[in-house]
Every structure is written in structure tokens, then in C-alpha cells.
N, C-alpha and C positions, 0 to 999 in steps of 0.2 A: 438615608438614615442608617443603612447597614454599615457603611464605611465609618460613620461617626460613632456608631455603637462599638465597633471593633476598636477604634481609637480610644474611646472612653474606657473600655475594659482594660486596655493596655496601661492607661494612666492609673487606674484603680489598682491594678496588680503591682505596678511599680511603687505606688505610695503605701500599699498595705504590707509593709515589711514589719517583721517582728524584731523588736529591740529589747535589750535587757532593761529592767526598770532602773531609773536613776535614784539617787539618794533622796531626792525630794518626794519620790513616790512612796516613801516609807516601806519599801519592799513589796508593794502591791504590783501585780502584773498589769499589762496593757488591757484595756477593756474595748471591746468592739460590739457592734450590733449583729444580732442573729435573728433571722425571721422565725416567727411562730405562726401557727394557724389553729384557731380555736373552733372554726366551723368552715364550711366550703365557700363562704361568701366571696373570698378573693377570686375564685375561679369564675364568678359571674361579673364582678365589679371591674376587673382589669382584663385587658386584651390577653395578657399572659401572666399567670400567677407564679410567684416564686415558690419553690419547694420549701417546706418547713426545715429549719436548720441551716439554711444558707447564710453566709456572711452577707451583710447588707450595708448600704450607704444611703444618704439622702439622694433621692433621684432628681432633685431640682435642676441639676446641670443638663439633664436630658431635654429640658425645655428652654435652654438659653436663647434660642432663636425664635421661640414661639411668643405670640401675643396672647397673654392669659385671657383677654376678653373674647378671643375667637375659639378657645378650646371648649369642646363639649363632649358629652358621653364619657367613654372609657379614658381617653387622654386627659380629660378634665379631672376625673377621679384620681388618676395617677399623680397629676400635678398637685392636687389639693391634699391628698392623704397617703401617698405611696412611698414606701421605702424600696429601693432597687436592690434586688438580690444579685449577688455575684457568685457564680459566673453565668447564671441563666438569663440575666436581664429581665427577669420576671418581677412582678410587683407584689408587695405585701403591705397590708394595712397595719400589722402589728410586728414589733420587734422586741427583743429583750436585750439588756446590756449584760454581757458575759465576759469572763476572762478569755483573752485570746489564746488560741491553741493552734497547733499546726495540723490537727486532724479534723 
């Protein structure tokens, strides 16, 4: 799992490039997901919780080789309702859509 996690992070980092908005965007910048935490529940629900403010993606690809019927406990919670924080590979239940920034 560790090697596949490092490989997945590399793919995410290469794809998460920042581009200038196109004319069809009407001047709006790129929007990405950022983790938020309203209570400490993520620290109990997931094996590793993402820190608030991390960039995030759908974590479904982490379960590409898993059979959903066999998932239980914390992995099942991550599969069903988790967003994957980058770079921590921690999970978050909630994200917000925000303007992309380099900081």
C-alpha cells in the first residue's frame, strides 16, 4: 500500500497544476477542494484524519483494487464518505470548494 500511495501522490501532484483561466471561464480562477473540520469526528472515523485546510481529491482511486463488499470499519468509512487530503493522505468527511492558490 505504501508504494501505491507514493505513486498516487506523484500522479496527484503532477495533475494539480495551476493554469491561467480560459476565456470560457469568464475570468474566474480554478476551483479546488480544501478540507475542513467542524468537529473532531474525523479523528475517530478514519485511520488517519486530514488536517484542516489541505487540498483534497476524491479518494475513490485508493480503493481501485478493493472489493467494496469486503470493506468494513475505517476503510469502509473512507470509501463511502472520505475525501483524501494531499499531501498527508489523511481523510476528511467535509471539504469546501475554493479558489486555487499556491499557498
